[in-house]
SEMARVO-965110 format. One line per field, with one value per residue (C-alpha): chain; x negated, y negated, z negated; residue number from 1. Coordinates in steps of 0.05 Angstrom, whole numbers, plus 5000, padded with zeros to 4 digits. Each point is the difference from the previous one (the first is absolute). Example, Ala and Ser with C-alpha at 12.3 -4.5 7.8 and 13.67 -1.06 7.14 Angstrom:
BEGIN
ch [A A]
east [4754 4973]
north [5090 4931]
up [4844 5013]
i [1 2]
***
This chain:
BEGIN
ch [A A A A A A A A A A A A A A A A A A A A A A A A A A A A A A A A A A A A A A A A A A A A A A A A A A A A A A A A A A A A A A A A A A A A A A A A A A A A A A A A A A A A A A A A A A A A A A A A A A A A A A A A A A A A A A A A A A A A A A A A A A A A A A A A A A A A A A A A A A A A A A A A A A A A A A A A A A A A A A A A A A A A A A A A A A A A A A A A A A A A A A A A A A A A A A A A A A A A A A A A A A A A A A A A A A A A A A A A A A A A A A A A A A A A A A A A A A A A A A A A A A A A A A A A A A A A A A A A A A A A A A A A A A A A A A A A A A A A A A A A A A A A A A A A A A A A A A A A A A A A A A A A A A A A A A A A A A A A A A A A A A A A A A A A A A A A A A A A A A A A A A A A A A A A A A A A A A A A A A A A A A A A A A A A A A A A A A A A A A A A A A A A A A A A A A A A A A A A A A A A A A A A A A A A A A A A A A A A A A A A A A A A A A A A A A A A A A A A A A A A A A A A A A A A A A A A A A A A A A A A A A A A A A A A A A A A A A A A A A A A A A A A A A A A A A A A A A A A A A A A A A A A A A A A A A A A A A A A A A A A A A A A A A A A A A A A A A A A A A A A A A A A A A A A A A A A A A A A A A A A A A A A A A A A A A A A A A A A A A A A A A A A A A A A A A A A A A A A A A A A A A A A A A A A A A A A A A A A A A A A]
east [4088 5009 4974 5050 5058 4981 4995 5069 5029 4970 5029 5068 4999 4980 5058 5049 4973 5006 5071 5019 4969 5036 5054 5070 4998 4935 5028 5062 4955 4956 5061 5031 4939 5009 5076 5033 5068 5059 5008 4929 5014 5061 4956 4953 5060 5023 4932 5004 5065 4989 4930 5023 4961 5053 4956 4944 5012 4942 5028 5071 4974 4965 5064 5042 4948 5007 5076 4991 4956 5047 5060 5033 5021 5058 4948 4955 5059 5015 4928 4997 5063 4973 4937 5008 4961 4982 4939 4996 4963 5055 5053 4958 4993 5076 5008 4946 5033 5068 4971 4957 5059 5046 5043 4992 5060 4977 4930 5029 5046 4940 4960 5058 5007 4925 5003 5062 4964 4943 4949 4952 4990 4928 4966 5021 5074 5016 4979 5049 5060 4988 4997 5069 5026 4974 5033 5068 4989 5016 4978 5030 4967 4935 5003 5010 4940 4960 5017 4978 4933 4987 5020 4949 4945 4991 5001 4925 5009 4998 5030 5062 5006 4997 5056 5042 4984 5022 5063 5022 4986 5037 5060 5003 4979 4941 4999 4991 4945 4965 5005 4966 4949 4980 4995 4956 4929 4972 5025 4976 5019 5060 5026 4993 5031 5060 5012 4993 5047 5050 5001 5007 5058 5041 4977 4955 4943 4968 4990 4973 4949 4981 4983 4960 4960 4980 4969 4926 4973 5067 4991 5036 5057 5018 4993 5044 5053 5001 5007 5055 5036 5003 5024 5055 5024 5001 4942 4960 4955 4977 4988 4956 4963 4983 4976 4955 4970 4989 4963 4957 4976 4977 5053 5021 5076 5032 5064 5044 4969 5012 5072 5012 4964 5039 5065 4982 4986 5067 5036 4966 5011 4925 4987 4930 4975 5036 4962 4934 5018 5017 4932 4966 5040 4979 4926 5003 5040 5059 5049 5021 5016 5075 5020 4955 5024 5072 4990 4968 5059 5047 4961 5002 5074 5018 4959 5038 4943 5037 4955 4938 5037 5017 4928 4975 5054 4981 4927 5016 4973 5049 5071 5043 5074 4980 4962 5058 5049 4956 5005 5074 5017 4955 5034 5068 4982 4971 5059 4969 5060 4992 4927 5021 5046 4945 4956 5057 5006 4924 5002 5051 4963 4937 5039 4989 5054 5032 5011 5045 4959 4999 5075 5015 4957 5031 5071 4985 4974 5062 5043 4963 5002 5072 4975 5057 4988 4928 5027 5047 4943 4960 5060 5001 4926 5014 5057 4950 4951 5000 5008 5071 5030 4948 5036 4954 5002 5077 5000 4955 5047 5060 4964 4978 5071 5027 4948 5015 5073 5026 5034 5040 4936 4970 5059 4998 4929 5022 5059 4960 4944 5002 4975 4993 4956 5007 4957 5048 5063 4969 4979 5071 5029 4949 5019 5074 4982 4953 5050 5056 5039 4999 5061 4970 4935 5036 5043 4938 4968 5060 4990 4927 5016 5051 4945 4961 4947 4964 4993 4933 4981 5008 5071 5018 4966 5042 5063 4982 4990 5069 5029 4965 5031 5069 4995 5011 4969 5034 4982 4928 4993 5030 4949 4943 5022 5011 4930 4969 5049 5023 4938 4943 4975 4968 5019 4942 4990 5040 5061 4997 4990 5060 5043 4978 5017 5069 5015 4974 5044 5060 4982 4985 4935 5001 5012 4942 4955 5021 4989 4928 4987 5022 4957 4955 4944 4968 5041 4962 5001 5059 5044 4985 5006 5070 5021 4971 5034 5067 4990 4987 5066 5040 4960 4983 4941 4989 4992 4966 4945 4994 4990 4953 4953 4989 4987 4951 4960 5002 4986 4980 4979 5065 5037 5068 5011 4986 5046 5057 4994 4994 5065 5036 4977 5020 5070 5007 4973 4938 4952 4944 4998 4998 4938 4968 5011 4971 4940 4990 5003 4946 4958 5000 4986 5060 5003 5058 5002 5038 5064 4996 5051 5005 5050 5001 5025 4991 4949 4958 4987 5000 4968 5023 4973 5043 4993 4986 4983 4932 4993 5034 4983 5021 5032 4996]
north [4813 4935 4960 5034 4988 4927 4992 5032 4955 4938 5021 5012 4932 4967 5032 4977 4929 5003 5025 4944 4948 5025 4957 5031 5002 5041 5047 5014 5014 5048 5037 5002 5035 5059 5002 5060 5002 4953 4997 4973 4951 4973 4983 4960 4966 4978 4967 4967 4965 4987 4971 4950 5032 4987 4948 5050 5017 5049 5041 4996 5029 5057 5016 5001 5043 5050 5001 5010 5061 5028 4990 4954 4944 4978 4985 4965 4955 4985 4976 4961 4960 4977 4970 4924 4988 5065 4996 5025 5062 5014 4996 5045 5050 5005 5007 5054 5038 5001 5022 5056 5026 5001 4941 4968 4954 4969 4990 4960 4960 4982 4977 4955 4971 4987 4960 4962 4978 4972 5053 5015 5074 5025 5052 5055 4983 5015 5073 5021 4960 5025 5072 4987 4974 5064 5043 4967 4991 4926 4971 4930 4990 5027 4951 4942 5024 5002 4926 4987 5036 4955 4938 5013 5019 5074 5021 5015 5048 5068 5037 4955 5005 5076 4998 4958 5048 5059 4963 4987 5073 5030 4954 5027 4935 5030 4946 4947 5043 5005 4925 4988 5055 4965 4932 5025 4971 5059 5072 5061 5073 4983 4953 5053 5054 4956 4985 5073 5023 4947 5027 5071 4980 4979 5059 4959 5051 4970 4931 5033 5038 4937 4963 5060 5006 4927 5006 5014 5046 5023 5030 5057 4954 4982 5071 5023 4948 5029 5072 4980 4958 5055 5049 4952 4994 5076 5003 5054 5019 4928 4996 5062 4974 4936 5042 5041 4938 4970 5062 5000 4931 5026 4961 5033 5004 4974 5021 4956 5034 5069 4987 4980 5062 5046 4967 5010 5074 5005 4968 5048 5060 5012 5036 5024 4929 4979 5053 4976 4930 5029 5034 4933 4967 5054 4991 4925 5000 4963 5058 4978 4929 4997 4969 5048 5062 4980 4993 5070 5026 4970 5032 5070 4993 4974 5056 5051 5021 4992 5045 4961 4935 5025 5022 4931 4966 5040 4979 4926 4964 4943 5009 4939 4999 4999 5066 5032 4975 5030 5067 5000 4973 5053 5056 4974 4991 5070 5034 5011 4970 5037 4978 4928 4999 5029 4941 4952 5030 4993 4927 4988 5041 4958 4936 4974 4957 5032 4952 5001 5052 5046 4997 5009 5064 5027 4987 5032 5062 5003 4996 5058 5043 4984 4977 4954 4997 4977 4951 4970 4995 4961 4955 4983 4981 4956 4964 4980 4973 4943 5051 5018 4953 5013 5018 5056 5030 4997 5033 5055 5011 5003 5051 5042 5006 5017 5054 5028 5006 4945 4957 4961 4977 4984 4957 4964 4978 4976 4960 4964 4978 4932 4981 5064 5011 5048 5052 5004 5001 5056 5039 4998 5022 5057 5018 5007 5038 5051 5014 5015 4934 4985 4954 4957 4996 4975 4952 4971 4989 4958 4959 4991 4972 4952 4974 4982 5052 5028 5077 5034 5069 5031 4972 5036 5064 4999 4990 5059 5043 4978 5021 5067 5013 4979 5036 4932 5012 4942 4950 5023 4986 4931 4984 5025 4956 4941 5002 4997 4954 4952 4998 5019 5055 5060 5067 5039 5075 5000 4971 5051 5058 4976 4999 5071 5021 4967 5034 5066 4996 4988 5062 4959 5036 4988 4926 5000 5032 4950 4943 5025 5007 4928 4969 4942 5025 5069 5041 5014 5056 4972 4998 5072 5024 4969 5036 5067 4993 4988 5061 5042 4976 5012 5063 4971 5042 4967 4928 5026 5032 4935 4959 5051 5002 4925 5006 5057 4954 4941 5038 5073 5013 4979 5063 4966 4997 5075 5016 4959 5032 5069 4987 4982 5065 5040 4969 5023 5069 4991 5038 5009 4924 4993 5045 4962 4934 5027 5026 4931 4968 5047 4989 4925 5008 4957 4988 4992 4944 5023 4962 4953 4963 4961 4997 4947 5027 4974 4947 5050 5014 5074 5018 5064 5041 5051 5058 4964 4939 4968 4948 4948 4928 4957 4935 4965]
up [3996 4961 5059 5047 4952 4993 5075 5011 4947 5033 5068 4969 4966 5065 5036 4946 5005 5076 4996 4951 5045 5062 5030 4998 5076 4999 4948 5044 5060 4960 4974 5069 5028 4952 5004 5034 4967 5007 4923 4992 5057 4964 4940 5045 5031 4932 4987 5069 4981 4925 5010 5053 5057 5054 5033 5013 5073 4999 4941 5029 5066 4962 4962 5064 5035 4943 5009 5075 4990 4946 5048 4949 5047 4956 4945 5051 5020 4927 4989 5065 4986 4932 5031 5005 5065 5035 5045 5072 4975 4949 5054 5044 4943 4996 5075 5002 4942 5033 5066 4969 4960 5061 4979 5068 4997 4934 5029 5058 4953 4955 5061 5022 4930 4998 5065 4977 4937 5040 4980 5057 5015 5000 5044 4950 5003 5073 5005 4945 5024 5071 4973 4970 5067 5032 4947 5012 5075 4985 5066 4992 4932 5028 5057 4952 4960 5065 5009 4928 5013 5059 4961 4945 5050 4984 5074 4997 4941 5035 4940 5001 5075 4997 4948 5048 5057 4957 4979 5072 5019 4942 5012 5071 5034 5036 5055 4945 4970 5068 5010 4932 5015 5065 4965 4944 5005 4961 4998 4961 4994 4958 5055 5053 4956 4983 5073 5021 4944 5022 5071 4976 4955 5062 5041 5046 5004 5062 4967 4937 5042 5039 4935 4976 5065 4996 4931 5000 4946 4973 4931 4966 4977 5071 5026 4943 5018 5070 4976 4951 5052 5052 4947 4976 5072 5007 5049 4963 5059 5009 4924 5002 5062 4962 4941 5045 5032 4931 4977 5063 4981 4932 4961 4934 4993 4937 4966 5046 5061 4972 4982 5073 5025 4954 5021 5073 4988 4965 5060 5048 4955 5008 4935 5020 5012 4937 4961 5028 4977 4932 4996 5015 4944 4951 5019 4993 4936 5031 4992 4931 5020 4985 5067 5039 4963 5008 5076 5000 4960 5052 5057 4971 4986 5069 5032 4958 4954 4935 4958 5020 4985 4930 4987 5020 4958 4938 5009 5004 4938 5006 5026 5011 5019 5074 4991 4963 5054 5055 4965 4985 5069 5031 4963 5021 5074 5003 4967 4931 4964 4934 4996 5017 4940 4956 5021 4984 4930 4990 5021 4946 4948 5012 4987 5071 5030 5062 5057 5061 5038 4939 4991 5075 5002 4936 5025 5067 4964 4956 5063 5033 4937 4983 4932 4984 4925 5011 5051 4948 4950 5052 5013 4925 5004 5060 4964 4946 5052 5050 5057 4982 5052 5055 5064 5022 4930 5000 5069 4974 4941 5046 5044 4939 4974 5069 5011 4931 5022 4954 5052 4948 4965 5067 5020 4932 5015 5069 4973 4946 5047 5034 5050 5040 5060 5058 4964 4941 5045 5041 4937 4974 5067 5000 4929 5019 5064 4969 4944 5050 4992 5074 4999 4944 5040 5062 4959 4966 5069 5019 4936 5017 5068 4969 4954 5063 4987 5061 4997 5012 5025 4930 4996 5064 4978 4937 5041 5045 4937 4977 5067 4996 4931 5027 5067 5035 5068 5037 4945 5000 5074 4989 4946 5043 5058 4953 4972 5070 5037 4945 4956 5046 4954 5035 4968 4971 4991 4935 5035 5056 4951 4961 5064 5017 4929 5006 5066 4973 4938 5046 5040 5063 5015 5076 4987 4951 5053 5053 4950 4987 5075 5010 4944 5023 4955 4994 4949 4936 4949 4961 5063 5020 4928 4995 5063 4977 4933 5033 5046 4937 4970 5065 5021 5069 5024 5068 4975 4937 5043 5039 4936 4968 5060 4994 4926 5010 5047 4951 4935 5013 4928 4966 4978 4993 5076 5008 4941 5029 5068 4969 4961 5064 5032 4938 5000 5073 4985 5043 4955 5050 5009 4924 4998 5058 4965 4935 5038 5034 4931 4975 5063 4991 4925 4984 4926 4954 4949 4938 4987 4941 4958 4935 4943 4945 4934 4929 5020 5038 5073 5019 5067 5035 5058 5035 4951 4934 4958 5009 4946 4957 4986 4941 5024 4933]
i [1 2 3 4 5 6 7 8 9 10 11 12 13 14 15 16 17 18 19 20 21 22 23 24 25 26 27 28 29 30 31 32 33 34 35 36 37 38 39 40 41 42 43 44 45 46 47 48 49 50 51 52 53 54 55 56 57 58 59 60 61 62 63 64 65 66 67 68 69 70 71 72 73 74 75 76 77 78 79 80 81 82 83 84 85 86 87 88 89 90 91 92 93 94 95 96 97 98 99 100 101 102 103 104 105 106 107 108 109 110 111 112 113 114 115 116 117 118 119 120 121 122 123 124 125 126 127 128 129 130 131 132 133 134 135 136 137 138 139 140 141 142 143 144 145 146 147 148 149 150 151 152 153 154 155 156 157 158 159 160 161 162 163 164 165 166 167 168 169 170 171 172 173 174 175 176 177 178 179 180 181 182 183 184 185 186 187 188 189 190 191 192 193 194 195 196 197 198 199 200 201 202 203 204 205 206 207 208 209 210 211 212 213 214 215 216 217 218 219 220 221 222 223 224 225 226 227 228 229 230 231 232 233 234 235 236 237 238 239 240 241 242 243 244 245 246 247 248 249 250 251 252 253 254 255 256 257 258 259 260 261 262 263 264 265 266 267 268 269 270 271 272 273 274 275 276 277 278 279 280 281 282 283 284 285 286 287 288 289 290 291 292 293 294 295 296 297 298 299 300 301 302 303 304 305 306 307 308 309 310 311 312 313 314 315 316 317 318 319 320 321 322 323 324 325 326 327 328 329 330 331 332 333 334 335 336 337 338 339 340 341 342 343 344 345 346 347 348 349 350 351 352 353 354 355 356 357 358 359 360 361 362 363 364 365 366 367 368 369 370 371 372 373 374 375 376 377 378 379 380 381 382 383 384 385 386 387 388 389 390 391 392 393 394 395 396 397 398 399 400 401 402 403 404 405 406 407 408 409 410 411 412 413 414 415 416 417 418 419 420 421 422 423 424 425 426 427 428 429 430 431 432 433 434 435 436 437 438 439 440 441 442 443 444 445 446 447 448 449 450 451 452 453 454 455 456 457 458 459 460 461 462 463 464 465 466 467 468 469 470 471 472 473 474 475 476 477 478 479 480 481 482 483 484 485 486 487 488 489 490 491 492 493 494 495 496 497 498 499 500 501 502 503 504 505 506 507 508 509 510 511 512 513 514 515 516 517 518 519 520 521 522 523 524 525 526 527 528 529 530 531 532 533 534 535 536 537 538 539 540 541 542 543 544 545 546 547 548 549 550 551 552 553 554 555 556 557 558 559 560 561 562 563 564 565 566 567 568 569 570 571 572 573 574 575 576 577 578 579 580 581 582 583 584 585 586 587 588 589 590 591 592 593 594 595 596 597 598 599 600 601 602 603 604 605 606 607 608 609 610 611 612 613 614 615 616 617 618 619 620]
***
């Protein structure tokens, strides 16, 4: 025991002597290795300046690297500017830090300052400043750096050349990238992948495939680039074909491959293949990768399998804002507005910062629910954030107030927003139209034209809605002709359905029938439904039967069409036809979806079915 105690004492004394004999520089480096908090770092920084260590380029670089990793670039700049003669590696450390922390402009500025002061860049400098050029799509600066690379003889460095290749591709100058690719004396998988990705980014699928086919022994990275590229260009079948070929060669897909595959399944609506891909991800342990699980979540949502999406979401060990946005957006797109607002509340409760996508989904749900108080609460949050003046956010606010019936609030948002785009003008015209202010809608359209704004198909749809509310048949035909003749916009099914609704409201059922018969496209459900609804109002059995027959062919299991026709017969006293229609409805197993509505009261959403209240949700 005494021997052990003596030995420990000797070791302790030796350590103390070593610590005393250490240079201040070595002490700082030792402390820096064990530092994890910024307060501890500030103590080391004090020693750095008080002990006259400014001339130690090595220590200064270590200090700046710590700031970079801690995302404290203002502190890194403060240290850098107090160093008398910064070395090339110190400059590079700053350029790297700015690039890695997304401060691309500052990274490029530091590189320019470095060159102006006669400091030669080294092989580590170029990749980071080129990354910054890519991030900003700063082609001219990137081109100047390319000249600098050639001047200092780095053209044989494949890593730098690949960074140049990537920069040209991401800046959209794919021809320049191809010229560089052809001139490169050595190419690797990264070179080929950058070139392929560049071609996919401009939609040149043939050139991307040509590069791929020329590469011998393509690895999983290259195959994955092809799968992802086809998916990004909405060619899901080609993406899945590439995946099948890749598997036949025995290559094991990685997370990038699988994200492309899942996205392709989503685009095709092929839930069965998507589930097989999901099974594979579970077996290989990739399911819980945040990017992969978010893509799976998106697939289930887009295919309409909301419950499965929620089960997957609840299993995810890590949920970032992209995951939460996929869920809230999915609920909104699929009509689960109450659930979307519940997700929005949860995001806030967890202390996560909602972004643009989050707010747009929440506002859309408020609009559909008529939850104006919740909408106002969201507007207050937006006013405290940087998104308060975002044009798409302001348009969503305008739309929310209009759909909640508060046209004055909606117009206030419109008046305060500058500049406005065609989407905002059209949303305001639509707001006036749907709230019955047809004269205001038409007047605003005139103001829009005076501003030099070119209308789009939604603008004209909103004008037709205004005409329908005002019974303005002649004006509606003028707008319909104007959109095709003056603006070259082809009417879609919504425009035609709106015209039929307008003629039906005016009691011009024969004109509505002739209008449908003269349509240049095959009439859809919305067109025939508008005609049948008008026949119900005006008790026109003959045309009602004509419209109903088309609807029975298009959607034989929808009960609403049978009910409307039955009501027409009942109004005319044709009870046998009523019974026959009911029998046909039963024969086709047409089902009835219960009517549903929402009321906001006292900070709570109440959901009703025909016959009683379902549930309530706290908005706070």
